[in-house]
N, C-alpha and C positions, 0 to 999 in steps of 0.2 A: 504494500500500500504506500503510494508516494506521499511525501510530505508536501502539503499545500501551504505556502506562506500566508500569513495573516498580515495585511498592510499595517494595521494599527500596532501590531506587535513588532513588525520589522522597523517601524519608525522609532522605537525606543530601545532597540538592541544596543547594549553596551553603554547606555546612558545612565549616569549616576544620579540616583535619587537620594538627596541628603537625609540623614536620620541622626538625631541627637546633635552633639556639638561637632563631632569629627567623623561620624560614621556615614555609611551609605549602603544602598542596595541597588544592584543593577541586574537586569536580565541578560544573561550571557547567551542562552540558547533555549529553544523549545522544540518539542516534537508533538505535533497534533494540535487540535483545536476543537471547537464545538462540533465541527464536521467529522472529526475522527471519532468522537463519542457516538455520534449517530451512526456512522458506518460500522462501528464495532457492535452496536446494538442490533442493527439491521444487516447482519453479516451476509444474508442471501440477496440483498438488493445492491444495485449499482449506484454510483454517485449521481446526485441530482434528481433522484426519483421523488423527492418530497420538497415542499416549500419551506422557507425559513420558519414560518409560523408553525408548521407541523413539526419541524425539527426541534424548535424550542419547546414545543409541547411534549415531545418524547423525552427530551432531556429533563424537563420538569417532572415527568412521570417517573423516570428512573431514579432521580434523587429523592423524590417523595417516598418511594417504596424501598429505598436502601438497596437498589440494584447497582452496586458500586463498581463492578469489574469494568464496564465501559469507560469509566473515568480514569482507570489506571492506565489506559492507552495513551493519555496525555502526560508528557513529562516536561518539567521546567527545570532549568539550571540557573541558579542565582550566584552572583558574587557579592558577598556581604562583608562589611567591616563593622565590628561591634565590640563593646567592652567584654572582657573575659567573663564577668559575672552574668552577662546576657547570654553569651555562648554556652555557659554551663547549664542554663535553663533550656536553651534551644536544643542542645544535643540530647536532651531526654526523649526527644521524638526520634525513635530509633529506626523509623521506616525510610529514612533518606540515606543518600551516599554523600560523603563529604571528604574534602581534603583541606586541612587547616595549615596555616603557616606554622613552622616549627622553630621554637627558640633554641633548639639544638643545632640547627643548621644556619639560622639567620640571626643577625643582631636586631633585637626588637627596637622599634622606633620609639622616640620620646613623645608618645601620644597617649594621653589619659583622659578618661571621661570626668568632667566636672559638671554636675547638674546645674541647670539654670536656677536662679533664685526662687522662682515660683514653684519649682519642683522639690524644694527642700521643705520637709514637713516632719512633725513629730510622729511617734508611733501611734497607730490607730488604737483606740480604746476597745473597739469591738472586732478587730481583725488582727489576730496574732501575727500574721505574716505580711502585713501591709502598713502603709503610712496613712496618716489622717488626710482627709479631703482638703482641709484648710492649710494653706501655706504657713510656714513659720514666720515669725516677725522678721522685718528687714535686718535687724541686728544679728539674729541667729542665722539667717541666710548667709550673711557676709562671713560670720564666724565659721560656719560649716564649709563654705567654699574655700576659704583661706586655709583651713586646717587640711582639707583634702589636697589642695594644691601643694602645700608645704611638704606633706608626707610623700606625695608623688615625686616631687623634685628631689627629695632626699634619697628615696629608694632608687631612682634612676641614676643619681650621682654615684651611689655605691655600686650599682650594676656596671656602669662604665669603668669605674675604678678597678673592679675585679677583672674586667676584660683587658684593661691596660696592663695588668700584672700577669696576663697570660692564663688566667683561670679559664677552664673549659666553659663554653657558653651554656651547656646544660646545667652547670652548677651556679654560674653567675646570675642566672635568671630567677632562682628559686625564691627570692625575697621581693620580686616585683608584685605589686598589688593587683587585685581583681579589676581595678579600674583601667588597667592597661588595655589598649585596643589590639584586637586580633583580627584576622581575615580568613575566610574560607570560601571554597566553591561548594555549593549545596544543591544537590539534585534530588527531585522528589516527584512522584506522580500526583496527579490532580486530586485523586481520592484522599490520599494521605496528607496532601497540602491543606485540603479543606478541614481535616481533623485538627491539624496544627493551628489553623486560623481560628477555628471555633474556640479553642482553649486560650490562645494567646491574644485574641481580640476581645475577650471577655473583660468586663470592668474589674474583675477580681485579679486579673493578671498584673504583674508588675508594670508600671507605667513605661519603663524603658523598652521592654520587649513588645509591649503593645504598639509602640511607635514603629517598630520593624514590621510587625505583622500587618498593620494597617497599610504601610507602604507596599508590601508585597501583594496585598490584595488588590490595590489599585493597579499594580503592574499586571496581575493575573487577569483582570478584567479586559485588558487589551488582547489577551490570547483567547479567552473563552468567555465572552460577555454573557451568553445565554446561560451557561452553567453557573457563572457567578451570580447572576440575577436569581436563579433558582436557589442557590446556596444561601443568599441573603434572606430569602423569603422562608424557606423551610428549615434551615439549620441555624444560621446566625441570629435571626430575629425570632426564633421559636422559643417556646417555654415547655419544659418537660413537666408533665402532670402525673403525680403518683395515683395509685388506685384510690387511696383515701381522699386525695384532693379532688379526683374526678367525681367521686360520690358526693362530696360537698358541693361541687360546682353544679351537678345535676339537680341537687336539692334547691340550690339557689335559683337556678333557672326555672324550676317548677314553681317556686314561690312567687316569681315575678308575674306569672299569669301570661296569657296570650299565646302560649305554645309556639308553634312554628312561625306564626305571624310576627311575633316580637323578635324572635331570633333572625328571621329573614330581614326585617327592617334594620336591625343592628348590623348585620352583615353587609347589607347594601350601603349603609352609611360608611362602612370601612372600605368600600370600593369593590366588594366581591360581586361577581355576576357569572352567569352561565354555569359551566361545569364546576368551577371553583365554589360557587354558591351552593350547588347541589351537594358537593362533597362535604361541605361544612355542615349542612343540615342533616345529612345522613350520619355524619360523625357524632353529632349531638344526640341523635336517636339511638345509635348503636354502640358508641364508644369505640368503634373500630376505625383504623386507617383504611381509606378506600382509594 
């Protein structure tokens, strides 16, 4: 199956999209597009047998019903530069292939992440692993940024001093902080990229990795716009409902009165129509994904 270039994606190949103070993401290469997803799903059909609208409908159906294998036919390769602490969260997604710059072979650059003042905050009182929503006072912002910078400068000075004394690079690097910037090539299929984006674009993800995930999603839209639109609707913007929550929701809907008429009116106000509206109403009646 030949690779068909996507003009919108071709226009941004190798273009750096800045992230944080010194980082970036760029699309190095891609294989496949929305068309490849459709071709994989309709393996017995030839190219061009369906309209764009029908193709988008099929993609939406596949994603809505968790038919994920056609999405694995699309592969994207990114070149990204990020702080080490972001990379260590990122690498937890083990479904990708990556090559990272090595401090054993290369002298690491004097590049460290310093958060913007508005991104400095105290520990959240209700989230053990995150920061408060409200930024710290200007005085504390300045203090934090100065202390981080001072520590980074001291660590890098010691690093270069050890190198100058002939100490092996693999040893000289060990005291460099997590704020040091690293780089890698990261290749992943679209199905697993969507899983990464679902987790790392979530409001509970750390702000810094959210910035990378958001940028990558904007890039991916250039490659697979229909798949990304479906992802936004059915995964990124969706809410998981437990059995107990569903029972409570049905009770709430029942107490509202009006039955299907009230639900239909609410759905239409939300922009639903046609088959989407029918699926919503059937879902309310049965509790099943249709």
